[in-house]
N, C-alpha and C positions, 0 to 999 in steps of 0.2 A: 172722593170716595167711592171706593167698591162697593155695594150692596148687591147681594143676592135675593134671590127669594126668601132667603130665607134670613131672619134675626142677625143684628150687626150689633152686639155691646159694647158701650163704652162706661168706662169708669171714665166719670168727671176729676181729672187730676187736679184743673188749677181753674179759675175763673174772676172773671170778673161781674159780682154779683149785681143781679134787680133787685127790685123790692118784692118780687114774688119769690127767692130762694136766697138773701139773708141769710145768712147762720146756719146755714144746712149743710148738711152731713150725710154719708152713703149716697152722693150722686150720682145714676144712670141713666144714661141717655140709651134708648133700642131703635134703633132703624128698620122698618122693615119696607123693601121695595111693592109698591103696588101692581096692579095689570095696569094702571093707566099711563105710570111711569111715574106718577108722584108718588112721595115717600109719607110713610106715617112715622111719627116721632113722638114718642114716649119717654119723659123726663121723669123720673121717681128721687124724691129723697126724703129726707127726714129734719122736721124743725122740733126738738125740746122733745125728741122720740116718738113723733107722730111724722107716718107717712102721708107725703102728699105725691102726686102725681096729675103731671099737664099731660096735654096729649096737644101734638102741632103737625100740621100738615107742611113737608118741602115739596117745594116746584122748581122744579130745577130747569133753571133759566139757559135756553137755547145759544148753545156755542161750544166751540170745540173739544172745553176743558171738562165740560158741567161742574164748574168749581165756581159758581154763583147759584145760588137757591135765592126763591124769596118765602119765608115765613109767615105760615098761619096760623095764627093764634084762637084755638077754639072756644077761649074763651076774652078775646078780645077780636074786635074787627079790623085791623089795621095789619100790614105787611108791612116787613123788613127785607133786606137784603144780607144774608150771609155768604160768605166767601171763605173758601178752600185754602186757605194761607198756609199751609203745610202737608202733605200726605207723607208718611214714610213710604217707601217703596214697596214693603214685606206688610202694611196696613198694622203696624203695631199699636202708632197710632196716630190722630192726624188734630190740627190747630185750624180753628174756626172764630173768625171776628166778624167786623162791620166794616163796610168805607169807612166810615169817620176815621175808624180805629177806637174808639172807646170803649169798646167792649173786646174780649178774647176767651176764646177755652180750646181749653185742650183737654184732649181724652183720651185714652187710653185703652186695649183690650185686655188689660189686667188693672186692677187696681191699685199699683203702685209703679213707679217709672224710675228708671236709675236717676240718682240725683244728676250727674255729671251731663246726661243728655237734658235733663230739664232745665238747668242753668244755660244749656246751650240755644235751646229755644226761648230762653227767657231772653237772651243777649240779640235774638234773630229777630224778636218782637220787639226790642227797643229798637234794634239798626231801622226796620220798619217803620218807627213812629207810632207803636200802641201803647196807650195810656194805660200802662201798670201800677200807678199809683193806689189803686184802687182792688189790685187783685188779691185773689186770698188761695190758699190751697185747701183743696176739700179735703175735710176729715174723714176718714172711716173706718169704723167700732171697731168690727172685723176686715182683714186681710187677707 
């Protein structure tokens, strides 16, 4: 994922919910590259019309692709590995997953994606073994 010194905002199009964001609406993740090479991640969404915000730090794992990150949650002391599963050549969307394939997130520069493209992504995720049983589409009150 290309992240410049400015922020990179993503509408969260579809995702596997966690205990934190089950029933969420209007989900947006904002990525900011820090001077030390790590990435500040702000995840905002609303549940029952109440805004929630969660901060994370992405720590890029050294390899040639920069596609494997560890995430540090400021509200938890654990780290998880996240993988950039798919990235649009023009950076219009990205797909993030975990090695166990139990969680996946589809994010787009816009809050709406072409339905044909989205179904193609779903198909590719299934072919790669991702569990889409609990997968949800994010609802946006204004698009």
